[in-house]
ZAMARGU-4260 file (C-alpha; in steps of 0.2 Angstrom, whole numbers, plus 5000, padded with zeros to 4 digits):
<rodrens>
0) 6797/5689/5025 | 6787/5683/5010 | 6781/5700/5003 | 6785/5718/5005 | 6773/5730/5014
5) 6773/5741/4998 | 6763/5728/4989 | 6749/5729/5002 | 6734/5741/4999 | 6733/5755/5011
10) 6716/5749/5017 | 6707/5732/5017 | 6695/5730/5003 | 6684/5714/5005 | 6678/5715/4987
15) 6695/5712/4981 | 6698/5697/4993 | 6683/5687/4998 | 6677/5679/4982 | 6695/5675/4977
20) 6699/5666/4993 | 6682/5656/4993 | 6685/5650/4975 | 6703/5645/4980 | 6697/5635/4995
25) 6684/5626/4986 | 6696/5622/4971 | 6708/5614/4983 | 6695/5603/4991 | 6697/5609/5009
30) 6679/5608/5012 | 6678/5589/5009 | 6683/5578/5023 | 6691/5561/5020 | 6684/5546/5031
35) 6698/5541/5043 | 6693/5526/5054 | 6707/5530/5066 | 6701/5548/5070 | 6684/5554/5077
40) 6675/5566/5065 | 6666/5582/5068 | 6649/5583/5059 | 6636/5597/5057 | 6621/5594/5046
45) 6615/5611/5040 | 6597/5616/5043 | 6591/5617/5025 | 6586/5634/5020 | 6570/5635/5010
50) 6572/5637/4991 | 6558/5649/4991 | 6567/5665/4994 | 6582/5676/4998 | 6593/5672/5013
55) 6590/5684/5028 | 6599/5689/5044 | 6593/5673/5052 | 6602/5663/5039 | 6617/5674/5040
60) 6618/5670/5059 | 6616/5651/5057 | 6630/5651/5043 | 6641/5661/5055 | 6639/5650/5070
65) 6641/5634/5060 | 6655/5640/5050 | 6665/5645/5066 | 6662/5628/5073 | 6667/5619/5057
70) 6683/5629/5054 | 6688/5628/5072 | 6687/5609/5073 | 6695/5607/5056 | 6710/5617/5062
75) 6710/5606/5077 | 6713/5591/5066 | 6696/5583/5066 | 6689/5575/5049 | 6676/5589/5048
80) 6660/5588/5038 | 6648/5602/5036 | 6634/5595/5025 | 6624/5608/5016 | 6606/5606/5009
85) 6590/5615/5004 | 6572/5612/5009 | 6557/5611/4997 | 6547/5621/5009 | 6530/5612/5006
90) 6516/5625/5008 | 6528/5640/5005 | 6535/5631/4989 | 6518/5628/4982 | 6512/5646/4986
95) 6526/5655/4977 | 6522/5645/4961 | 6504/5648/4963 | 6507/5666/4964 | 6517/5665/4948
100) 6502/5656/4940 | 6490/5669/4947 | 6499/5683/4938 | 6496/5673/4922 | 6477/5671/4926
105) 6479/5653/4930 | 6477/5641/4945 | 6486/5625/4948 | 6469/5616/4944 | 6470/5624/4927
110) 6486/5615/4924 | 6482/5598/4934 | 6494/5590/4946 | 6507/5583/4934 | 6509/5599/4925
115) 6509/5609/4941 | 6523/5599/4948 | 6533/5601/4932 | 6531/5620/4934 | 6536/5619/4952
120) 6552/5608/4949 | 6557/5621/4935 | 6555/5635/4948 | 6565/5625/4961 | 6579/5621/4949
125) 6580/5640/4944 | 6581/5646/4962 | 6591/5632/4971 | 6608/5639/4964 | 6604/5656/4971
130) 6604/5649/4989 | 6620/5640/4986 | 6628/5656/4980 | 6622/5666/4994 | 6629/5654/5007
135) 6646/5655/4998 | 6646/5674/4999 | 6644/5672/5018 | 6660/5660/5018 | 6651/5644/5022
140) 6665/5631/5021 | 6653/5616/5019 | 6655/5601/5008 | 6646/5605/4992 | 6650/5588/4985
145) 6637/5581/4997 | 6624/5594/4995 | 6606/5587/4997 | 6589/5594/4992 | 6574/5586/5002
150) 6565/5581/4986 | 6581/5572/4979 | 6579/5554/4976 | 6589/5548/4991 | 6580/5559/5004
155) 6563/5554/4995 | 6567/5536/4997 | 6571/5538/5015 | 6554/5547/5018 | 6545/5532/5010
160) 6555/5519/5020 | 6552/5528/5036 | 6533/5530/5033 | 6531/5512/5028 | 6541/5505/5044
165) 6531/5517/5055 | 6514/5511/5047 | 6519/5493/5048 | 6523/5495/5066 | 6505/5503/5069
170) 6513/5520/5073 | 6505/5529/5058 | 6486/5528/5057 | 6472/5537/5048 | 6457/5544/5057
175) 6444/5558/5059 | 6450/5571/5071 | 6449/5589/5075 | 6463/5598/5065 | 6469/5615/5061
180) 6463/5621/5044 | 6471/5635/5034 | 6458/5641/5021 | 6471/5651/5011 | 6484/5637/5010
185) 6470/5624/5009 | 6478/5611/5020 | 6479/5604/5037 | 6492/5611/5049 | 6500/5603/5065
190) 6498/5613/5081 | 6516/5619/5079 | 6513/5627/5063 | 6500/5638/5071 | 6504/5655/5079
195) 6493/5665/5091 | 6489/5683/5090 | 6480/5694/5103 | 6466/5703/5094 | 6453/5716/5099
200) 6436/5710/5095 | 6419/5707/5103 | 6410/5695/5115 | 6393/5692/5109 | 6380/5685/5121
205) 6365/5675/5113 | 6350/5668/5121 | 6342/5651/5115 | 6324/5647/5120 | 6323/5632/5132
210) 6309/5620/5125 | 6293/5618/5135 | 6296/5634/5145 | 6296/5653/5143 | 6314/5654/5148
215) 6330/5656/5139 | 6348/5651/5142 | 6362/5663/5138 | 6378/5659/5130 | 6393/5670/5126
220) 6404/5667/5110 | 6418/5676/5101 | 6413/5667/5084 | 6394/5670/5083 | 6393/5663/5065
225) 6398/5646/5072 | 6381/5645/5081 | 6374/5638/5064 | 6384/5622/5068 | 6378/5621/5087
230) 6372/5604/5093 | 6371/5607/5112 | 6373/5619/5126 | 6384/5614/5140 | 6385/5619/5158
235) 6397/5614/5173 | 6389/5599/5183 | 6392/5609/5199 | 6384/5625/5193 | 6368/5627/5204
240) 6361/5640/5192 | 6357/5626/5179 | 6355/5610/5189 | 6336/5610/5184 | 6338/5611/5165
245) 6352/5598/5162 | 6344/5585/5151 | 6332/5596/5143 | 6333/5603/5125 | 6334/5621/5118
250) 6330/5627/5100 | 6344/5635/5090 | 6338/5651/5083 | 6337/5654/5064 | 6341/5636/5060
255) 6328/5628/5072 | 6339/5613/5077 | 6336/5605/5094 | 6350/5606/5106 | 6354/5595/5121
260) 6358/5603/5137 | 6372/5593/5145 | 6384/5595/5160 | 6402/5593/5157 | 6418/5597/5168
265) 6426/5606/5153 | 6415/5621/5155 | 6422/5636/5164 | 6408/5642/5175 | 6416/5659/5176
270) 6416/5663/5157 | 6401/5673/5152 | 6385/5666/5159 | 6393/5649/5164 | 6384/5641/5149
275) 6392/5638/5133 | 6387/5634/5115 | 6394/5617/5109 | 6400/5616/5091 | 6408/5599/5090
280) 6414/5602/5071 | 6423/5618/5074 | 6431/5619/5091 | 6443/5607/5100 | 6435/5608/5117
285) 6418/5606/5109 | 6424/5591/5099 | 6429/5583/5116 | 6413/5587/5124 | 6404/5580/5108
290) 6414/5564/5109 | 6409/5561/5128 | 6391/5565/5125 | 6388/5557/5108 | 6383/5573/5100
295) 6382/5575/5081 | 6395/5586/5073 | 6388/5598/5060 | 6401/5605/5048 | 6396/5622/5041
300) 6412/5627/5032 | 6419/5623/5015 | 6438/5621/5013 | 6440/5638/5006 | 6433/5646/5021
305) 6415/5650/5014 | 6400/5643/5023 | 6391/5627/5015 | 6374/5621/5014 | 6372/5617/5033
310) 6373/5636/5036 | 6356/5638/5029 | 6352/5655/5022 | 6371/5660/5024 | 6378/5647/5013
315) 6391/5653/5001 | 6395/5668/5012 | 6413/5671/5018 | 6415/5669/5037 | 6416/5688/5040
320) 6400/5691/5029 | 6391/5677/5039 | 6397/5685/5055 | 6389/5702/5051 | 6373/5694/5044
325) 6371/5681/5058 | 6372/5695/5071 | 6360/5706/5062 | 6347/5692/5061 | 6349/5687/5079
330) 6347/5705/5084 | 6331/5707/5073 | 6323/5691/5080 | 6327/5696/5098 | 6341/5683/5102
335) 6356/5695/5104 | 6357/5700/5122 | 6373/5711/5121 | 6389/5715/5113 | 6405/5719/5123
340) 6423/5724/5118 | 6434/5709/5121 | 6452/5705/5118 | 6457/5687/5115 | 6469/5675/5107
345) 6466/5670/5089 | 6475/5656/5080 | 6483/5660/5063 | 6494/5651/5050 | 6512/5654/5053
350) 6515/5654/5034 | 6501/5666/5028 | 6494/5673/5044 | 6476/5668/5039 | 6464/5664/5053
355) 6464/5645/5057 | 6448/5636/5056 | 6446/5621/5067 | 6437/5607/5057 | 6435/5588/5059
360) 6444/5580/5045 | 6451/5563/5040 | 6470/5564/5041 | 6486/5554/5044 | 6493/5554/5061
365) 6509/5548/5070 | 6507/5541/5087 | 6518/5551/5099 | 6517/5541/5116 | 6529/5527/5111
370) 6541/5538/5101 | 6542/5552/5114 | 6548/5541/5129 | 6566/5537/5123 | 6567/5555/5116
375) 6563/5562/5133 | 6575/5551/5142 | 6589/5556/5130 | 6587/5574/5135 | 6584/5571/5153
380) 6600/5562/5154 | 6609/5574/5144 | 6614/5562/5130 | 6607/5576/5120 | 6613/5592/5128
385) 6604/5609/5125 | 6614/5625/5124 | 6609/5635/5133 | 6603/5623/5146 | 6587/5632/5150
390) 6579/5624/5134 | 6581/5607/5142 | 6566/5609/5154 | 6556/5619/5141 | 6558/5604/5129
395) 6553/5591/5143 | 6538/5601/5148 | 6531/5602/5130 | 6535/5584/5125 | 6527/5577/5140
400) 6510/5585/5134 | 6512/5582/5115 | 6497/5576/5105 | 6498/5565/5090 | 6506/5573/5075
405) 6495/5577/5060 | 6507/5572/5046 | 6496/5574/5030 | 6494/5590/5020 | 6482/5594/5006
410) 6495/5600/4994 | 6502/5594/4978 | 6520/5599/4981 | 6530/5588/4993 | 6533/5570/4997
415) 6517/5561/4992 | 6510/5549/5005 | 6516/5532/5000 | 6499/5524/5003 | 6489/5516/4988
420) 6471/5510/4988 | 6464/5496/4978 | 6448/5501/4969 | 6442/5483/4967 | 6445/5475/4984
425) 6447/5490/4995 | 6465/5485/5001 | 6476/5498/5008 | 6495/5497/5005 | 6510/5506/5011
430) 6526/5505/5000 | 6544/5511/5001 | 6544/5511/4981 | 6541/5526/4971 | 6526/5518/4962
435) 6515/5502/4963 | 6508/5493/4948 | 6495/5482/4955 | 6487/5477/4971 | 6497/5466/4983
440) 6481/5457/4988 | 6470/5454/4973 | 6482/5459/4959 | 6471/5472/4952 | 6479/5486/4942
445) 6465/5498/4947 | 6475/5506/4961 | 6477/5524/4966 | 6489/5534/4977 | 6483/5544/4992
450) 6482/5562/4985 | 6489/5571/5000 | 6508/5574/5004 | 6517/5573/5020 | 6521/5588/5032
455) 6537/5596/5026 | 6544/5592/5044 | 6542/5574/5041 | 6557/5574/5029 | 6566/5586/5039
460) 6565/5575/5054 | 6575/5562/5045 | 6588/5575/5039 | 6603/5569/5050 | 6601/5551/5043
465) 6594/5554/5025 | 6608/5566/5020 | 6621/5552/5025 | 6613/5539/5015 | 6600/5531/5026
470) 6591/5518/5024 | 6607/5511/5015 | 6621/5506/5026 | 6633/5519/5018 | 6651/5523/5023
475) 6646/5541/5027 | 6632/5535/5038 | 6643/5523/5048 | 6657/5536/5050 | 6648/5553/5052
480) 6632/5547/5062 | 6628/5552/5076 | 6633/5570/5071 | 6642/5581/5083 | 6630/5597/5085
485) 6614/5603/5078 | 6614/5622/5077 | 6596/5630/5074 | 6584/5643/5080 | 6576/5640/5097
490) 6559/5643/5088 | 6559/5626/5080 | 6564/5616/5095 | 6548/5606/5093 | 6545/5607/5075
495) 6562/5600/5071 | 6574/5596/5085 | 6562/5585/5094 | 6557/5576/5079 | 6575/5573/5073
500) 6578/5566/5090 | 6564/5553/5091 | 6567/5548/5072 | 6585/5545/5075 | 6582/5535/5091
505) 6569/5525/5082 | 6578/5520/5066 | 6596/5521/5071 | 6595/5517/5089 | 6606/5532/5093
510) 6603/5550/5095 | 6606/5560/5079 | 6617/5573/5088 | 6625/5576/5105 | 6623/5595/5107
515) 6610/5607/5101 | 6615/5625/5100 | 6601/5637/5099 | 6603/5654/5091 | 6591/5668/5094
520) 6582/5681/5083 | 6591/5695/5074 | 6581/5711/5078 | 6584/5729/5072 | 6594/5741/5083
525) 6578/5746/5093 | 6574/5727/5097 | 6560/5726/5084 | 6558/5711/5073 | 6564/5715/5055
530) 6550/5715/5042 | 6548/5723/5025 | 6532/5731/5031 | 6542/5741/5044 | 6556/5744/5032
535) 6569/5739/5045 | 6576/5724/5036 | 6595/5722/5034 | 6599/5712/5018 | 6614/5702/5021
540) 6619/5702/5003 | 6619/5721/5002 | 6629/5722/5018 | 6642/5710/5013 | 6644/5719/4996
545) 6647/5735/5006 | 6656/5730/5022 | 6662/5712/5018 | 6656/5695/5025 | 6669/5696/5039
550) 6662/5712/5046 | 6644/5705/5046 | 6649/5688/5053 | 6659/5696/5068 | 6645/5709/5071
555) 6632/5695/5072 | 6642/5683/5083 | 6648/5695/5096 | 6631/5703/5098 | 6623/5690/5110
560) 6625/5673/5118 | 6617/5657/5112 | 6598/5657/5114 | 6597/5676/5115 | 6589/5688/5103
565) 6601/5702/5097 | 6600/5719/5091 | 6609/5723/5075 | 6612/5740/5067 | 6623/5745/5053
570) 6634/5755/5064 | 6639/5738/5072 | 6644/5731/5056 | 6654/5747/5052 | 6663/5745/5068
575) 6668/5727/5063 | 6673/5733/5046 | 6685/5745/5055 | 6691/5730/5066 | 6696/5721/5050
580) 6705/5737/5044 | 6714/5739/5060 | 6721/5721/5058 | 6726/5725/5040 | 6735/5741/5046
585) 6744/5732/5060 | 6750/5719/5047 | 6756/5733/5036 | 6766/5740/5051 | 6773/5723/5055
590) 6779/5719/5038 | 6787/5737/5036 | 6795/5735/5053 | 6802/5718/5049 | 6806/5720/5031
595) 6824/5713/5027 | 6825/5706/5044 | 6827/5687/5048 | 6812/5680/5057 | 6816/5663/5065
600) 6804/5649/5060 | 6802/5631/5065 | 6809/5618/5053 | 6792/5617/5044 | 6790/5636/5043
605) 6780/5643/5057 | 6787/5658/5066 | 6794/5655/5083 | 6792/5665/5099 | 6806/5676/5104
610) 6820/5669/5114 | 6824/5677/5131 | 6839/5686/5124 | 6834/5704/5121 | 6816/5702/5126
615) 6808/5717/5134 | 6794/5717/5147 | 6782/5721/5133 | 6788/5706/5123 | 6785/5694/5138
620) 6768/5702/5142 | 6761/5701/5125 | 6767/5683/5123 | 6759/5678/5140 | 6743/5687/5135
625) 6743/5678/5119 | 6745/5661/5127 | 6731/5666/5140 | 6720/5671/5126 | 6723/5655/5117
630) 6717/5645/5132 | 6703/5657/5136 | 6696/5657/5118 | 6698/5638/5116 | 6689/5635/5133
635) 6675/5647/5129 | 6672/5638/5112 | 6672/5621/5120 | 6658/5628/5130 | 6649/5636/5115
640) 6652/5653/5122 | 6656/5659/5104 | 6651/5677/5108 | 6663/5679/5123 | 6677/5671/5113
645) 6674/5683/5099 | 6674/5698/5111 | 6690/5691/5120 | 6699/5690/5103 | 6693/5708/5098
650) 6700/5715/5115 | 6716/5705/5113 | 6720/5710/5095 | 6713/5728/5095 | 6718/5734/5113
655) 6732/5723/5119 | 6742/5719/5102 | 6738/5735/5092 | 6736/5749/5104 | 6748/5743/5117
660) 6761/5731/5111 | 6763/5739/5093 | 6765/5756/5101 | 6778/5750/5113 | 6788/5742/5099
665) 6789/5759/5090 | 6800/5765/5105 | 6811/5749/5104 | 6813/5750/5085 | 6818/5768/5086
670) 6832/5764/5098 | 6849/5756/5096 | 6847/5740/5106 | 6849/5727/5093 | 6845/5712/5103
675) 6829/5721/5109 | 6824/5726/5091 | 6827/5708/5085 | 6816/5701/5099 | 6802/5714/5095
680) 6802/5710/5077 | 6801/5691/5081 | 6787/5694/5094 | 6777/5705/5082 | 6777/5691/5069
685) 6774/5677/5081 | 6759/5685/5090 | 6751/5691/5074 | 6752/5674/5065 | 6745/5665/5080
690) 6731/5679/5082 | 6726/5677/5064 | 6724/5658/5067 | 6713/5661/5082 | 6702/5674/5073
695) 6701/5663/5057 | 6685/5654/5061 | 6676/5671/5064 | 6684/5681/5050 | 6690/5669/5037
700) 6694/5680/5023 | 6704/5694/5030 | 6714/5682/5040 | 6718/5671/5025 | 6724/5686/5015
705) 6735/5693/5029 | 6742/5676/5034 | 6750/5674/5017 | 6760/5690/5020 | 6768/5681/5035
710) 6780/5666/5037 | 6769/5651/5040 | 6767/5632/5038 | 6755/5626/5024 | 6745/5632/5010
715) 6730/5639/5019 | 6726/5646/5036 | 6710/5636/5036 | 6720/5619/5038 | 6734/5627/5049
720) 6734/5619/5067 | 6724/5628/5080 | 6736/5637/5092 | 6740/5629/5108 | 6743/5640/5124
725) 6760/5639/5131 | 6767/5645/5148 | 6760/5662/5155 | 6770/5674/5165 | 6759/5682/5178
730) 6772/5693/5185 | 6776/5700/5168 | 6758/5703/5165 | 6756/5712/5182 | 6771/5723/5179
735) 6766/5728/5161 | 6748/5731/5166 | 6754/5743/5179 | 6763/5752/5166 | 6748/5753/5155
740) 6737/5758/5169 | 6749/5773/5173 | 6748/5778/5155 | 6729/5777/5154 | 6728/5787/5170
745) 6739/5801/5164 | 6730/5801/5147 | 6713/5802/5156 | 6719/5817/5166 | 6726/5826/5150
750) 6709/5823/5141 | 6699/5829/5156 | 6710/5845/5157 | 6711/5847/5138 | 6730/5847/5138
755) 6735/5849/5120 | 6742/5832/5113 | 6758/5841/5107 | 6762/5848/5125 | 6772/5837/5136
760) 6769/5836/5155 | 6780/5832/5169 | 6777/5817/5181 | 6783/5810/5198 | 6780/5792/5201
765) 6782/5784/5218 | 6784/5765/5214 | 6790/5756/5229 | 6795/5738/5224 | 6791/5742/5206
770) 6803/5756/5204 | 6816/5747/5194 | 6803/5740/5182 | 6795/5757/5179 | 6812/5765/5177
775) 6816/5752/5163 | 6799/5757/5155 | 6801/5776/5157 | 6804/5778/5138 | 6787/5769/5134
780) 6778/5779/5148 | 6786/5795/5141 | 6780/5792/5123 | 6763/5785/5126 | 6758/5796/5140
785) 6766/5812/5132 | 6777/5815/5147 | 6793/5824/5145 | 6806/5811/5149 | 6818/5823/5156
790) 6805/5828/5169 | 6799/5810/5173 | 6805/5805/5190 | 6802/5787/5196 | 6807/5784/5214
795) 6804/5771/5227 | 6799/5783/5240 | 6795/5801/5242 | 6782/5814/5247 | 6769/5823/5237
800) 6775/5839/5229 | 6770/5855/5237 | 6764/5863/5221 | 6747/5860/5213 | 6746/5842/5207
805) 6734/5829/5201 | 6737/5814/5212 | 6733/5797/5205 | 6733/5781/5215 | 6736/5765/5205
810) 6737/5750/5217 | 6752/5754/5228 | 6759/5766/5215 | 6757/5785/5217 | 6758/5796/5202
815) 6759/5815/5203 | 6756/5827/5189 | 6761/5845/5192 | 6749/5854/5181 | 6750/5872/5188
820) 6738/5883/5180 | 6730/5869/5171 | 6719/5861/5185 | 6704/5866/5195 | 6709/5862/5213
825) 6690/5861/5218 | 6687/5848/5204 | 6703/5838/5209 | 6697/5838/5227 | 6680/5832/5221
830) 6687/5818/5211 | 6698/5812/5225 | 6683/5812/5237 | 6673/5801/5225 | 6688/5789/5223
835) 6689/5789/5242 | 6670/5784/5243 | 6672/5770/5231 | 6687/5764/5241 | 6677/5764/5258
840) 6663/5754/5250 | 6676/5741/5244 | 6683/5740/5261 | 6666/5738/5269 | 6662/5724/5256
845) 6678/5714/5259 | 6677/5716/5278 | 6659/5709/5278 | 6664/5695/5267 | 6679/5690/5279
850) 6668/5692/5294 | 6656/5679/5287 | 6662/5662/5295 | 6653/5652/5281 | 6664/5660/5268
855) 6681/5659/5277 | 6678/5641/5283 | 6671/5634/5266 | 6680/5644/5252 | 6697/5638/5246
860) 6711/5646/5255 | 6718/5655/5240 | 6701/5663/5238 | 6700/5669/5256 | 6718/5675/5254
865) 6714/5685/5239 | 6701/5694/5248 | 6713/5698/5262 | 6725/5705/5250 | 6711/5716/5242
870) 6707/5723/5259 | 6726/5727/5263 | 6727/5736/5246 | 6711/5746/5248 | 6716/5751/5266
875) 6733/5757/5259 | 6724/5766/5245 | 6713/5775/5257 | 6728/5781/5267 | 6736/5788/5251
880) 6720/5796/5246 | 6717/5804/5263 | 6735/5811/5262 | 6732/5819/5245 | 6715/5826/5250
885) 6724/5834/5266 | 6738/5841/5255 | 6725/5849/5243 | 6717/5857/5258 | 6733/5867/5262
890) 6735/5873/5244
</rodrens>
């Protein structure tokens, strides 16, 4: 052994371990892969966290998932690259700096664009390091030598190059369209940056005079202030109520504007009166109606959300002020018919939650029809595989109906649109250079760059390529692209995943990744979203300080499968801290038990499994269970069932290894059978060392620490080989599980009857063909079930004792516990009858299944035979239970 148990602390203290090991890994360069053309790499490009704030539980979850995959593949021998980065965060980045300025009584306009950008860069440089430090605390084994920031020179050049190529191909254009405008952020937003909230409001019904008559036409609206921009009233062409007035005009109250009355199929005749006001400048549907009927579009809004001069007497008012005043004026003049309570969906900015105002604006757009076709085919044909696969159809349905992407934003912080205008000849130029000196057409130096910046997601769409050196033909790009997997939240499947796919296909001719793993949202233990307002936020930095990163990581990954939201409470993190301590104490026991013993190792230093000489049933069982666990965990991880693999490891280490195997070795090591003792020590070390390797991707810190107390090959567990499952022994597993089931059953009876732990009981076991095995295991049954070994009878055949007993049926084995004076006969009879009912239900289920000709003719023979065996066992159990119930009736 390499170290004495006396040198280990009595309990695991993550604060004394985690930072030390992370720095050691980083110093030794384990995170940085070497390009090896003879070997296939494994690559993950990190979704770049925003530089604008602290990491939250969503970040902790993605770090956990990606680090598990990275460490696992690294141990499998792949040249493994996990490339980290950070995002400039466009709107959010500008907003945090503007808030700092506001605290000083300044605005960005007071500074001017150049000084404001200097201030923003200063803020980014101050906070960029904090993101990196938080990722390190969580154990992220990413290659810091390749760290990228979206505004770094290389990604910025990639953005300009992509824009110019798309512009030259006619896929980027400028046009006046209806867009989403955020009056707080003062910028256009794409459809995907808009959330929708249900709000309780009102439905106002107005009436407009029809010219040349004494009649009115009624219209209903949830936004009465927009009537100031109305240019028409529309009805459905099949609506008989209005057939006679189509083509006439009405007069807009307050303003006096003449409104055309038009017929259009976009009108819903069931809404309100069946007639709708048409405001082409402030509603997407109205804009479409206006285009078809050549209606004027009257904009009534300033960009800050106040009303402009076209709003007449309401100019300068906020939208809410204008709404109240317009309604009051309409009521005074007799044009307000009624007001009803109404709940409807309102579009809000996903950044600041301000109400979105649809306006017509000249913006830059990316044509999606051409780009979407290959992206759709890649997902349909599963060249890009979605995990879970239910997101495949969600993706297809959305992309088939996607509109052109509005890529311009009215911000100062971000990648400035690489378009230049000549003030002399009017020529427009796209460039992949950082700046231009003169017009390429007339040579004039009177040129100016477009003031807008690109949507943040434009640079993010290039992330799998730009981080590897695109548009240059770099070694990294040739070797690591396409990447292996993209791990991200399902909520940005369209904002990001889709855009990466079509950009990769367009510029590289290959998909950017083959698998997309979606994680869900981390909620509180009641299932509510975490928010500072609710006070239910769990801070990953605080939790790791108290419980350790391993505990938080394991709590997160085992809480829910891919694509599902999860509930997380502090109690679950505490439970996983206890798991780490359980492994710590198990290792202390192993070292103490094996101290001064010779542990056999391979020539390169890895502990070997025990030889058959001296191996007990428990040794054979735990080695078989280890090999089965290795295969199960590996297969689950290949299928991205990371949560199930984690749970499987938890059960194996805590229950099978610690609770059952370690306890069994205490019996062996207290005896005088030297070959058995050597086998137990060898098995203790071999299984623990392999289990630590399996667990390492999930809990990297505690496994590295404990691994160094054991014989092993190599400097670090993170570059040790991933274990391979050997032969399993199904018979040894069956036999030992019979032993553990007997012990559990006796323990349960003791607990139910409140038998003191220091009081030994007697037992009689009728074991049939397993008699010899159970007789060999009698010392273990005696110790772990608290049975007096001198009063433990294990026989092949026998009758139920005549005295009061608790009867337990475990497969074909019967266990009788004479507990005279300690049991309630009526309760025991009730328990046996409940067991009988369950057995009858099982018999009925299997008989129905076997009577189904489709099952017996189509199912594999071994499956059918398994059900037949179940039926025979259940029928035998029923006979035994009936016998016990009958005997109880005579007592």
